[in-house]
N, C-alpha and C positions, 0 to 999 in steps of 0.2 A: 254371485259367485265368480271366482277367478279360475278359468279353464286352463290352469297350468301354464308353464313356459312353452309347452309343445304347440299350443294353438294361439297364444298371445291374445286372448280375448277375455272380456268381462261380460257376464250375463246377469241380468236382473229379472227374476220371476216375481210377478205380483198376482195375488188372488183377488181379482176384481169382483167376482160373484161366486156363489156357492159352487156352481158348475163351470166356471170359466176362469182362465188364467191369462196373463199377458207375458210376452217375451220381448226383452230389449237386449241388444248386444252392441259392443263397441270395441275398438282396438285398445288393449291394455297398456302397451308400451309403443312409443313412436319409433320409426326406423332411425338407424344411426345417421343416415344421410340427411334426414330432415332435422334432427337435433343439432348436428354439427353445422349444417348449412344455414341455420336461422340465427339472426342476431337478436339477442334478448329472449323474452318469453314467447312461447308458441300459443297463439289463440286457437282453441279447439272447442267444438260443440259436442255434448254428450246427451243422449246416445246418438249413434251415427245414422240411425234409420228409425222410422216410425214403429210404434209398438205393433205386435202381432198377437191377436187373441186366438185362443184355442181351447178345446174342451179339456176339463180337468178330471177326466176319468182314467182308469187304469190302462185302458187300451192305448192311450196316448202317452201317459206318464211312464209306463214301464219301458217301452222301447226308447223313449227320450232319455231316460236315466242311463240305459245301457250305452247309448250313443255318446253321451257326455262323459261317461266313465271311460269309454274306450279312447275318445279323443284326448282326454286329459293326460293319458299316459303314452300315447302313440305319436311318434314324430312322422308327419306326412311329408315325404320327399318333395312333392309338388309345391308345398307351401314354403319350403326353405329357399332363401336367396342363394344365388350362384355367383361364382367368380372364376376367372381364368388364372392359372399359375403354371409356368413351365410348359405352355402349350396345351394344357389339359383343363377341363372344367371340374370345379370342386364346389361342394356345399360350403357356404360362408356361415360357419357356426357363431361368428362374433356378432352377427346381426340378428334381429328378431324375425320370427316367422310371420307369414301373412295370416290374418285371422279369417281368411276366406271360407274355411270349412265350418266356421261358426256363423259369421255375419252373412255369408252368401248361401252355402250349401244347406246348413241346418235351418236357417231362416226361411229358405225357399221351400224346404220340406214342410215346415210348420204352416207356412202361408198356403201351400197347396192342400194340406189336410184339414185346414180349419173349416168349420161349417159356414155355409154361405149366409146363414141367418144371423151370424154374430155381428153386432154393431161395433165398428172400430172404436177403440178407446183413445181418447185424446192423449197425445204424447206430451210429457213435460220435459223441456230441454233446459240444460244449464250450460252457461258459457264460462270457460275457465282459461286462464293464461298459465300454461304449464312451464315450470322451470326445470325441465328435464336435463340430464347430463349424461355424457358418455366419457368415462375416465378409464384410460388404459395405458399401461406402461409395462412391457415385458411380462404380460400375463396371458393366460389362455383365452379368457373372455373378459370384456370390459365390465367395469362396475356401472350398474344402472340403478335408478331409484326403484323401490319396491312397487310393483304394479298392484299388489293387494290393497295398499293404502289409497291408491287412486280409485279403485273399484268401490271401496267403502265410502269415500267422500261423495262420489257421484250418487250412490244409492241414498245416502243421508240427505243430501241437498235436494234431490228430486222429490224425495218423500216429504220433506218439510214444505217445499213449495206447493205440493199438492194439498197440503193442509192449511195453506194460506198463512203461514207464519212469517212475521216480519223479522227477517234475519238481522237487519241493522240494529233495530231497537233492542231485541232480545240479547244480542251479543253485548251491547254497551251496558245493559243492566247487569249481566253476569260479571262483567269486568269490575263494576262498582262494588258488587257484593264480594268478589274475590279480593280486591285490594283492601277493603275494609277489614277483612279477616286477617290478612297478612300484617297490616299496620297494628291491629290490636295485639297480635302475638309479639311484634317487635317492641311494643311499649310495655308489655307486661313483665312481672317479676319472675315468671316461670323460665324465661330465657335471659341471657346476658343483654342488658338494656343497651340499645344503640346510642351513639353520640347524638347530642341535641341537634346539630346541624342536619344530620341525615334524617332524623325524625321530622324535622321541620319541612324538608323538601318532600318527604313521602306524604305528609299531611296536606301540603299544598297541591300535590299531584292528585290526591283523592278528591279534594275540593273542586279541582278543575274538571275532573271526570264527572262528578255529580252535577256540576253546573251545565256541562255540555249535554248531559242526558235530559235535564229539565228543559233545555232549549229545544230539543227535538219534539217532545210531547210530554209536558209535565203531568197531564191528567192521567196518563197511563202508568205513572210511576207506582211500583208496588210499595205499599205503606211500610211493610216490614223491612224491605231493603233500604228504604230512605231513612228510617229511624236507626237502623244498625250503622249506616254510614255516618250520619250526623252525630250520633252518640260517640262513635270512635274519634271523630275529628275534635269534638269538644274535650274529651278526656285527654287526648294527646296535647292539646293546647294548654290545658291546665297543668299537665306534667312539665311542659317546657317553662311555664311561668314560675312554677315552684323551684325549678332548678335555678332560674335567673335570680330569684329572691335569695337563695342560699349564697350565690356568688356575691351579691351586693352586701350581704351581712358580714362576709369575711373581711371586707375592706372598710366597714364602718367603724369597727372598734380599733382604736389605737391607744398606746400608752400615753397618758396625759402628763403634761409638765406641771409639777407641783413644787412651788418655791420652798416649802418647808422640807421637801425631800431631795433638795439639790445635792448631788454627790460632792464629796470633799474635793478641794482644790490642791490638797497637799500632795506633792510628788507627781502631779499630773503631767509635768513636763519631763519626767524621767523616762528615758527610753531603755527598754530591756532587750530589744532585738531577739525575740524568741525564734524567729524564722531565719534571720540572716546572721546570727551570732557566730555560728561555727564557720560559715564561709568567710566572714570578715576576719576571724582569727587566723585562718589559713593565709589570707592575703597579707596580713601584717607580718606573720612569721616569714613568708616567702621573701618579702622585701627587706626584712631585717637580717636575713642570713648572709653569711660570707663563705668564700671558698667554693669548691665545686658543688654543683647541684645534682640532685638525684636523677634528674631527667637528662643529664648530659651523657651522650653516648659517643664512643669512638667509632671511627669509620673503618669498617671491614673492607679493606681494599680488594681482597681476593673475591669476596662475595659480590662487591660492586662490579668488578670486571666481568664476572660470570653473568651478572644480570644484563650488562651491556651486550655481551656476546649473544645472549638469548634473543635479543631484539634484532640481531643482524642475520641476514639471509646469506646462504651460500651462493656465490656467483657461478654462472654456467661456464663450464670449460668448453672452449670453442675448438672443434677439430672437424676436418672434412671427412673423417672416416665414419661418423655416425651423426644422426640427428639428435641434438641435445634434448633431454627430457625437461618438461616444465612441471615442477612439483609445487605443492603448497609451500609457501615461504613467508617468514615474518615481513619481509620487504619484497613486494611483488614487482614493483616497477623495474628495479635493477635486473631481475630475472627476465622480464619481458624485453627489456632493452638489449640484453645480451643475446636473446633468441633472435630478435629482429636483426641484430648485427650478423648473426650466423647466416640467416637467410640471405642477406645482402652480399656477404663476402665468401661464404663456404658452400651455399646450395649449388651453384653452377659446377663446382668441382665434384660434389657428392653425386650429382646427376650423371656426370660423365664417367663415373667410376665403372670398371668392368665387373664389379661385384654386384651391380644392380640387377634385380630380377623381378618377375611379376609378384613374388612373395612380399615385396616392399610396399605393395599397395595399401595393405591394412595399416602398416606403420605410418605412412603419410597421412592417411585418413584420420587416424587417432591423434596424430600430432596436430593436424588442422583443427580438429574438434576441441582438443584440450586447450590449445592456444586461443582459439576464438572465445571459448567459454570464460577463460580468465581475463583476457584482454577486454572483451566487450563490457564486462562489469567494471573493471578498473578504469577503462577509458570513457565511461559514460559521460556525455556532455563535454567531450574533448575533441573537437573537430580535427585538429591536427594529428592527434594520436590515433583516432579512428581511421584517418586517411592512410597512415602508415600500416595499420593493422590490415586494412583491406588489400593493400598492395602486397603484403607478405602472404596473406591467405591465397590470393590468386596466383602468386608465383609457386606456392606449394601445390596448388591444384593443377597447374601446368605440368609440374613434375609427375603427378599422378596420371594426367591425361596422356602424356607421352608414353608411359609404361603400358597403359591399357590399349592404346591404339597400336602399339607395336605387337602386343599379344593378339589383338583381333583387329586387323585393318578394316573390317566391315564398319567399325564404329566411326571411321573417318567420313563415311557417307552421311552421317547424321550431324545435326547442328550441335556445336559445343554448348548451346543454350545461354552463353554469356555474350552479349553484344560487345562489339569492339570499342564503342565510345562510352561504355557504362562507367568507366573510371575517370572520365574527364573532370568531374567535380572535386577530385582529391586535392587536398592542400599539401604541397610538397616543398618544404623549406630548403632542401638541398638540391644542387644540380645532379648529384648522383641518383636521387630519387626520381627525377624527371627522366633520366636515361633508363632506369629500370622500368618505368611506365611505358616508355617507347618500346622496349623489348617485349613486354607483355602484350601490347596492342599489335605488334607485328605478328606474334604467334597466333592471336585470335583472328587476325585478318586472314592468315594462311588457312586456318581451320575452316572458317566460313567459306573460303574460296573452293575448298574441296568438297563440301557437303552437297548432297542432292537437294533440289528444291523441295521445301516443305517437309523434309525428313526430320523427325524428332523422336527421341526415345520415350518422350512423355505423352505422345499423342495416342490415339485409339489403338489398343493392343491387339484388337481383332482385325485390324486392317492387314491385307496381304503384304503391305510394304513395311509393317512394323518390324522392329529389330528382332523380336522374339521369333516371328515367322520366318524371317530371312536367315536367322542364325541356324535353323534346322537344316539348311543346305550346306553347312560347313562341316568339316571333319571334327571340329571341336564339339559338335552336338551329338556325338555317338552315345554318351551316357544318357542324354535326354531321350533319344529315340528308343533306347532299351527300356527306359521307364515308361514311355508311352505304350509300348507293346505289353508290358507287364500289367498296367492298369486295365487295358482293353481285355486281356485274358481273364483277369479277375472279374470284370463286369459280365463277361459271357457266362462264366461259371455261376455267379450269383443269380443271374437272370433265369438260367435254366432251373435252378433249385426253386426259385420263387414260383415259376409256372407249375412245377410238380406240386408244390404246396397248395396253390390255388385249385388245381384240378381235384386233389384229394378232399379239400374242404367243401367244394361244390358237390361232389359225390356223396359225402357224408350227410350234408344238409338235405339233399334230395331223398336219401334213404330214410332219414328220420321223418321228414314231412310225409312220405308215402305211408309209413307205418301209422302216423298220427291220423291220416285221413280215414283210416278204417277203425279208429277208436272213438269211444264216447267218453264224455266227462264223467267222473265219479261223484255220486251224491251220497250223503250220509243222513241217517234218520235222527232228528232231534225233536225236542218237545218245545212248543211255544208257551206263552204265559197262561194259556187256557188248558195246558197239559195235553194238547193235541199233537199228533205226530206230523212232522213236516219234513220234506226232502230239501236239504241244504247243500249247496256246492261250495267246497273249501278248496281254492286253487292250490294252496301249498300241500294239500294231501291228494290232489288229483293227478293221476298218472299221465293223462293226456297233456294237461297244462305244464307239467314238469318237462315233458319231452319237447313241447313247443319252446320253452325257455332255454333248453339245452341247444336247440337248433339256432336260436337267436344269438347265443353266446359264441358261436363259431365265427371267428373273424380272421382276416388276413391283412397283414401290414403291407402297404404299397412299397414298391421297389423303385428307386430313382437311379437313372443311369449315372455312372461315375463321371463321364465326360460328355460334352456336347457332341453331336453328330458331325457338325461342320469342322473340317480340319483347321481352318483359320481361327476357329474359336477354341479348339482343344489344345493346339500347340502352345499358345501363350500360357495356358494354365499349367501345362507340364513344364514349360520353361521356368515359371516362377516357383514351382514346387521344389526344384533343385537349381535355383538360379546360379549361373557361374559366378564364382566368388569375385574375380576382378571386376566384372561388369556391375555386380551388386554394389561393390565398394565405390566404384566411379559414379554410379547413379545417385547413391546416398550423398556422396561428397558434393556432387553438382547441385542436388536439391538444397543442401545446407547453404551453399554459396548463393543460390538464387534467393533463399529466404533472407540472407544477410543484405542483399542488394535491393530487393523489392518487397513491397507490402503484400502479404498473403490475403487474397480475397476472403470475405467472411464465409464460413462453412454454411452450406445449404441445409445442413441438418439431415441429409438423406441417410437412410439406414445403410449400415455397412457390416457385412459378415465376412471376416477375413478368411483367406484360403486355408490357413492352418487350423481354423476352427470350423470350417465347412464340413458337414458330416461325411459326405462321400469322399473328401480329399484329406481328411484329418490324418490318416496314417501314412501319407506319402510326403508331407511337407518336411523339408529340412532347412533350417536357418543357414544362410550362406556364411554369416559371421556374427559374433555376438553383438546384439543391439541393432540388427538390420532394420532400416527405417521404411524403405519403399517395398511394398509387396502388392498382392492382389486382394481385392475385396469385392464381394457381390452385393448389389443393391437389393437382391431378393434372397430370402431365406432358402435353405435347403428344404425340400419337401418333408424329409424325415424330421426336421427341426421345427416344422410348423404344425398347425392343427390339421392341415390337410394330410399329414402323414400318420394320423391316428388309424388304428386297425379298423377295417371296413367289414361290415356284415356280408355274408354270402347269402344267396348266390351272387357272383360278380364276374365281370368279363376281364380278360387279360388287358384290354385297352385301358381299363380303369385302375389296374394294379401295376402294370409296367409303365412308368411315367418317364417323360423326357427329363434331362438335366435342367434344373430350374435356375441355375446361377446366371447372373448378368454381371460379368467381371470387368473391372477397370483398375488402373493403378491407384493404390491407396497409401496415404502417408500415416503410418501408425503413430508417429510422434504428435502430429497436429490433429490426428483423429478426423481426417477429412480426405476426400478424393483429391488426387493431384490435378491441379488446374493451372492454367497459365497466369502469370502475374505481370501486370503492366505498370503499376504505379511505383515510380522510383522513389526510394527513401534515402538513397545515398547522398543526394544533393543537400537535403535538409540536415542530415547528420554531419555533413562536412561544411557547414556554414556557421560562422560565429553569430551569436544572438546579441542584438543591440539592447541597450538599457535606457531607463528613464524616458525622457520625452523623445528619444530617437526611435523608440519601438515602432512607431507608425511608419518609419522609413525602411523597415526590414526587407520589403520587397525589392528595394534598390540594391541590396547586398546579395540577395539569393541568386541572381542571375545577371547576365549581360545582354539579355534579349529585349529589354524594354526600350522603345524609341525615345529620343529626346523630347519629342512633342508631348508624349504622355506625362513627362515630368512637369512641363510647363502647364499642361491642362489641369494637373492636380495641385497646383500651387495654392488654391483656396483651402486645401485641407492641411496645410502646414501647421505644426504646433506653434502656439504663441511664443514659446521659448526659442524658436529657431527663426532667424531672419529669412526673408525671401531669397536674398542672395545666397546664403548658406544652403538653403533647401535646394535651390537649383544646382549649386555646385555638387552637393551630396548626391542628388539623383542622377546627374549627368556623368559622374565619375566612372561608373561601370556601364554606361549606355554605349555599347559597342565594344566588342572583345579586343580589338587591336588598338583602341584609343585609350586604354586604361592608364598606361604609364605617362602618356602625354597629359592626360587630365590631372594626374597626381602632381606632376611638376607645375602645371598651371595653377593648381590650388595652393601649392607651397609658395610660389612667387607672389600670388595675389592675396595670400592669407585669407582666402574666402571660406575656409573651414575652421571649426573650433578644434584645433589639433590637440588641445589640452584635455579633451574629453575621450573617455575610453571608446565610445562608439565610433568615433572618427578613426581612432587607432585600429579598431577591429575592421573597419571598412578598408583601410589601406592594406592591412595584412592579408585580408581575404583576396584583394585584387592581385597582390604580388606573389602570393603563394599558390593560388588555385591554378591547376595545370591548364584546364580549358581544352578546346579542340586542337587537334594536331595541325589542321589546315591542309592545304593541297601539298602533297609530296612531303609532308612534315615528318613522316615516319621513315620513308625509304632513304632520304638523303641525310638524315641525322640533324636536320635543322631544329631549332627550338620550337616550343609551342607557339601557336599563332598569337597569343596574348603577350608574349615576351620577345617578339621579333626585334623590337627597338633596342633591346639590350645587346644585340649583335653589332650594333652600329657604334664604332669607336667614338665618333664625334658626339652622338647623343649621350652616351654613357659618361663622357668627360664633362658635358654640361650638367648632368645630374649631380656629379660629385662636386662641381663648382657651387651649385645651388645649395647643397647640403652644408658646405663649409660656411656659407653666408648665414644659414639658419642657425648654426651652432653659435656664431658670434652674437646673434640677436637674442639668444636665450640666456646669456650670462646673468647670474644674480636672481633668476626667477625660477625657483625650484617647483613652483606650482605648475610649470609647463613640462612636467615629467613625461607625460605621454607624447608631447611634441618631440622631445628628445628620443623617445622610443620609436617614433616614426622615422627619424633620421637614421637610427641604428639599424632598423629593419631594412630600409632602402640601401644602406651601405653594405649590409651583409648580402643582399640579393645582387648588388653590383659586383661584389667580390666573387660570388658563385658563378656569374655568367660573363665575367670580364674576358674579352677575347685576347687580351695582351697582358704581359707581365707588368708593364708600366701602369695599366689601370688597376691591377691587383694591388700594387704598392700604394697607389693613391687611395684606394678604398680602405686599406689598412691604416693610412694616415688619418682619414676621416674618423675611423673608429677610435683611434688613439686620442683624438681631440674630444670625442664624446666621453671617453673614460675620464679624462681630466676634468671636464665640466661636471660629470656626475660625482666625482670625488669632492669637488668644491661644494656642491650642494649638500652632500652628506655631512661635511664639517659644519656648514651653516646651520643645518637642522639640529646637530648635536649641541651647538652653542645655544640655540633657541630653547631646546628642551631643558637645559640646566638653569636657565634664567626666567622661565615662564611658569605660570600656574597651569591648572588642568584645562583651562579653556582651549579648545582646539587640539588637545594632545592626541586624541584618537586620529584626527585627520593628519597631523604631522607624522604620526607613527606609520600610517598607511603610505604617505609619500616617502618616508625613509625606506620602507620595504620595496616600493616600486623603483626608486632610484637605484637601490642596491642591486636589485635583480637586473635592471637595465645595464648597470656597469658590468655585471657578470655576462650578460647577453652579448656584449661587445667582443668577448673572447670566442664566441661560437662561430669562428670563421672556417670556411671550407678549404681555402687556399692561403697559405702563409708564405712570407718572403723568405724566412729562414727555416730552422728546424723545430721551432717551438712557437706555441701560441702566446708565450710570455717573453717577448723580446727584451723588455727592460727589466732590470733587477727588481724594481718595485712593483711590477705588474702582478707577480704572484701574491705579494702582500695585499694589494688592492683587491685581487680576486677573492681571497679568503676573508679579508676584512668585510667585504660586502656580503659574503655568505653568513657571517655571524650577525650582522645588522639585520639581514632579511629574516634569519631564523628567530631572533629576539622579537622583531616586530610582529611576526606571524603568531608567536606564542602569547603576545600580550592582548591581542584583539581578534575578534571574529572578523574575517575578511568578507567584504562584499562579494557577491557571486561573480560579478564581472572581472574581479581581479584574480580569480582562480586560474585564468589563462597564464598569468605571469608566474604563479606558483608552479605550474606544470613546466614552464620554460626553465625555471630555476632548477627543478628536479632533473630535467633532462641534461642540462649543462653540468650539474654536479656529478652525475653518473658518467657522463661522456669524458670529463676531464679528470676523473679520480686518479687514474694511473699517472697522468702527467704531473699533477700537483704532488702526489705521493713521492714520486721520484725526486722532486725538488727538495722536499722535507727530509728525505733520506740522505741527500747530499749535504744539506745545511739546515738543521732543525731550528736555528735561531730565528728563522723567519716566523715561526710560531710565537716566539717570545715577543717579537715586535708587534705582531697582530694583537696578542692578548693585552699588551701594555697600552695599545691605542684604544682598546675597549674598556679596560679596567686600570685607572690611573694608579691605584694602590698596589698593583702587582709588582712583586719582587721575585725574580727568577731564583729558584732553588736548585734542585737536582735537574739533570738533563732530561729531555723528553724521551719517552719510551713508547714504542708501538706495541699495541696488544696483539696477541696471537690470534690465529684463525678461529672462528670466522669474523672476529672483531678487528680486523686489520685497519679498518677506517678510523678507529679510536686511538688517540695518542694521549698520554697522561704525564703529568709532572706534579710537583708540589712547591708551594712558595717557601720562602725562608722562614725559619722559626725564630720568634723573639719572646721576651718575657711577658708581653701584654696579650698575646694571642697564640693559639695553636696554629701550626701550618695548615694551609688550605690545599686540598687535593684538587687539581685541575684536570678536566677531561675535555678534549676537543674531538669533534667528529669532522673529518676532512671532507665528507660528502655533503652533509646537509647543514654544516655550520653550527651544530649544537655545542653549547658552551656550558659545562657543568662545573660547579664548585661544591666540593664535598658530596658529589653524586646527585646534586639537585640543580634544577634549571637556574641559571645565573640571573635571569631577568624576570622570572615569573614565580608566583607562589603556588604551592600544590593545591589541589582541589579540596583537600580536607580543611584547609584554611580559608580559601576564598568562598567556599560554600557554607562556612560557619555563620550562624545567625548573628553573632556579635560583629563579625567582620563586615557582613553586608549591611548591618545597621549603621556602622560608623562610616564605611567607605562607599557604600552603595555601588554605583557604576563608575566611580572615578578611576582614573588611570593610575596604576601603581608602577613606578619605574625605579631604576637603580636599586634593585634588590640584591643584597649581598649577605654573606654569612654574618651573624650577629657577633659583636665584640663583647657585649654584656653576657655574663655567665647565666646559664639557665634559659637563655633565649636562642632561637634558631636562626631567625632572619632579622635583618635590619634594612630599613628603606626610608625614603624621603616622601613626605606627604604634607602639603600646605607649608613647605619650607621648614618642616620639623622632622626630627629623627624619631622613628617609630620602631619598636622592637616587638617581635612576635615569637611565641613559643607555645608548645603543647605541654600542659601539666595535668596529669591524671585524666588524659583524653579530652581535656577542655582547653580551648584557645585562650591564651593570656595576651593582652595587648597593653603595651607600656609606652609611655611618652617621656622622652628624656628632655628635661627643662633645666639647663644648667647643671647643678649638683643634685637636683631633685629628680625623683622618678615617680611618675603618676601612672596608676594602673586603672584601666577601664573596668567598671563593675556593671554588669548587665542588670537592668531594672527588675527582672524576675526574681533576683535574689533578695530584694528588699520588699517584695509584696507582702502586705499585711503588717509591716513594721512602720511604714510611713504612709501618709495619705496618698491615694491613687493618683491624685492630680499632680503630685511631685514626681511621679514615675513616668506618666505619659507626657511626651514632648520634652523630656529632659534627659541629659546624660549625667553619669555619676562617675567621678574620678577620685581614687584614693591617692593621697599624697604621703609618700614614705617619710618625708622630713617632718611634716606637721601632724601626722596621724589623724588626718581628717578626710572626710568624703564630701567633696564639693558637688552640689546639685546645680548644674548649668542648663539653661535652655539650649535646645539643639542648634540654634543659630550661632551660638558661641561655644560649641562643644570642644573646640580645640584651643580655646584661650580662656584664661580666668575671667569670669564675668564681672563686669562693672555695674550691673543692674542692681537696684536696691532690693529687688525681689529674689536675690540669690540666697539660698539656704546652705548651711554647712553643718555636717554631722561631725561632732567632736568625739573621738575615741581616745581612751586612756592608753592601754597597752594590750597586747594579744590576749592576756588572761582576764582583762576587765573591760570587755567591749561594752557592757551595759552601763558603765559609769557615765557615758557621754550624753549629750543632748543635741537638739537640732536648733540652731539659732541663725538669725540674720541681723546684720548691722544696718541701721538706718540713721539718718541725721538726727532723729529724735530719740535714739537709744537702741537697745537691744531687744529683740522680740524672740520669745521661745515658743516652740511648737508643742502643742499638747499631744501626748502619745496616744495612738489609737488603742492601746491596751488599757488605758486609764478608764475608771468608772465614769468620769466626767464626759469623756469623749463618747463612750458608748451610750450614755443617757441622751446627749444632744443628738447623736446620730439617729436614735430611735424617734426623737421628736420630728426630725426633718426627713424621715424615711419616705413619706409620700412624695416628696419632691426629689429626693436623692436616695434611691434604693441600694446603691453600692455601699457595702459595709464600711469602706474607708474613703468615701467619696467627698467628704467635706474637709475643710482646713480650719483648725481651731488654733489660735495663737494668742499669747499674752500681748496686750497693748503696751508699747514702750512708754515708760513714765507713769503708768497707772497700776495701782495695786488691785488685785482681785477683779480685774476687768479683762475680758477675752473677746477677741474678734472672731466671728464665725463667717466663713466664706463658702457659698455654694457655687462652684465654678460653672455647673451646667447652665444655670440661669443668671449667673453673675449677680447674685444677691448677697448683701452683707447684713449681718446681725451682730449685736453686742450683748454678751452676758455681763450685766452690770453688777455692782456690789450688792444690790438688793435682790439678786438672783432672778431678775427679770430679763427676758430675751427681747431686746429692742430691735426694731428693723431700721437699719441705716439707709437702705435704698428707698424706703417709703417712710420718711420721718413721721413721728407721732404715733406709730403703731407698735404694739407688742404682741407676742404670741399668746393667744387666749389659753387660760388654764383648762377650760372645758370646751373641747371642740366637737362634741356630739350634737 
């Protein structure tokens, strides 16, 4: 029996003799600590102690029954485990009770009362490996396996062992019997018969079981079990065999070839096209039509302009009076760029305004959060943009910090939490950015200098030096002090009421129990089976028992103090219940910034009960501002929220009812759902570092930092990739080995040509070196000197030598456009020299170098354009990438920080070159998917476009003919019509015009985007095809992954696009939602017919691996192999479908011309074809899988070709099928 959950014990009684019984006991459920702390299963022996024999008379059994009945329903406090919480001892109801009252107390009583003449009975033990579990999550008690099942198993196994049963053999025999019954049912007709493969595996499993059982001891095998199993196996095997025979019979019978029943040959070569007839008729009518087509549409210019406007975002209005709002926008980068420009130019003025107040804290915090959320997603994997984002965020944080410190000077005693040098890894392309970083670091240095040692707002809140505890000494803390007193007064009142409640409950309980002590239980008279009167006790009708139960139901719920007794612990709680708003905003903003700069440690998974949900504090918490992140949380539950807060039975003492505050509070991050901990792993350096590609990836460590010693590069030479020479490996690794040596190492590598400057990874290395701010160095902040890594740029002589070397490099690059990234290195170095040049003379020299770079880039673009017009597809993707790279580099040369005059376009043609390069880059990007490493250049192009938009727009407003010149250089057929017009807001970046109108074609509407270089003709991309065309199956079938270039509006009516492919003119259009592809060949127009339209009408072999072209001049469909899809085939195996006219498609035939004559194809719809297809169906099951054609020069003789096996047969004039591949054989008339 199982003595309930109260005693956690199993008891087995056995009647060993007529007057004697035995007692065994053991623990029914293991303790939680043992189960959780043990790996794997738990070895246990049952029972836990030897058997005890006792007399089986009523004098023993009656009191024993009463004891067991009482213990099964009574919880003994001494047997319950205990735990400490909130400084008090509590019963741990989640663990199991000790079985000591059964295994020790009751066993001891029985052992003492047993007769001395009883002979001890031998105890039978079983050894088990228990797979017990303790599963708990947000529940009152954990889930445990049923202890009753364990008691039953122990009783059964010990009983079987006492009867000397062989558990192993008996178990295996039962398994055989059971599996045989299941298999018999599975194969019977009474249920759905299982598949043959499943029946086979079940049968094999049964045979294996039977074999293993016979290996144990075949002589003990029960004959009935053996016969049942073998009979089932044989019947299933017979069933599987009969199924296999039926399958074989299905393939044995085939229609036989009978010469006397050979189908007629008359009209067997006549094609009726039952499937493709209607489609071919539409093709013929479409190509025979004249005048406007029904699919021609006019351009709705107003709707097109509205569509373009919908894709344009509203630019931010920059004013020092207010912080610009960052809202969702179709174009996010221009908005982010404008906001960053406001931070750079307007934030200092906004901060110094007299209208600033402490109420602006929330506005700054929300602005930082909104900007960071948008920018971090848009700038992902963009080191240079992320760098500028971090710089703007920390400048805004400084504005917030200044306001809060002014409100509460006490905050100046605490660390700003942001190290002074944390922003050293930023990539800052402009000198102005470097100066802004210097201002930021000077402020952080001043804040760190004022703080007290080890003071931090994020450290232990219960420390006397914590900000919360020290804040209570300020006048600002008056509301918090009032709240503290109000909570204490409430606690005093509730505590007094609870003591009165406890006293009343104890008195009532004592009164009831005193009355009960003088009462006797009630008995009723009933009759037993012999009709004799007996006195029976019914507890539910007994007055005494009812009173006892009433006393037991009297309970009192414990009271938990609202606050801790220690003042240093209670003040931080009160501080966080109504945390001062400015401080809460500052703390959240600081934590957000820390999370941006450092990697958060993994959460320990420790329980957290937030202050606003803590039972005793719930009614006092007020959120400082919407979305408050940092608050307090306790690692321990409130007693009233735990099982320790359940009502307790009386009598009870005040010590056990009035409990101390159980909370253990610390700062908690509600967004990360973890406690606030210090972060030490910097993630900023990795985020602000360019990633290398291809075989340079293994050299990434030499780009990440400048701290690696030169000897470490030499020592690792053995690990250099095979694609990189030892000389280049050393030059690459040494370039950033030493912070102040980087510029000199760059110039050394340029002079010695020791690096592959044409590779992107080398370009990334150079940009990382010249853009990264690095340490400020000694006195680098106070005296305004440049960063330590860029000190050389302050030397006039060194900078002059740099510019001299760059001019020599430009000369060496002429005529070699594959060195595009080499030119990019020169432009980047010249731009950096322009930004840091200490004199006007050096500024002018840097601008001269950039002008020479532009001239070289322009020459390369013209060379590439000529190469594109005269070459085939080979290498087109690569050339397109180089076009885009060079075009962007040309535009990059205008990204100067200091100019000699008033404009970045000093020459008249500079603006044309700038926008010409924009269109080239835009078209190249739209044609091909860019490699990941080139995304950096795309970002540079976007930045320059937004930055110079106003400058270039002003030029176009002054003289719009510059746009005519640019379009003409892109589109040689352009003829200017009406003047250019700028679209209204928000599409001001779009300019539009139309070409001249002439009799041969309609005017083309032209749109230009002055920002990104988009060039639209009739509202469509001028150099790419829409997705509905490029994703069409016919298009991908013909053009696959080939490069499509020179896309223009189609001249031919009914077509939308015209392009060049394989030196041929191709027209594309959409008719009835289907793509039409036409090829213009002289005066003829050929239209592509997809093979699926001809399925079932011509043999399948002439569909697969062939293209089909309809000729409007000849009214034929030529079937060409794919290798000559774009040219008329000269192969003798080329077939042609002859069509009469649109209303008589079925009059044609399929023929091919050979030197020996004309061969006609037998139609798959003819009776002759179908009969021969049936004959060869075992070899070719496809309905139209064979080719049957008349033999040139022979009457009534047909060639039969089976392409799958390349077998040839001939149907001769005697109606015999001769094999040509194996001469001398014919198809047998009877193949059974």
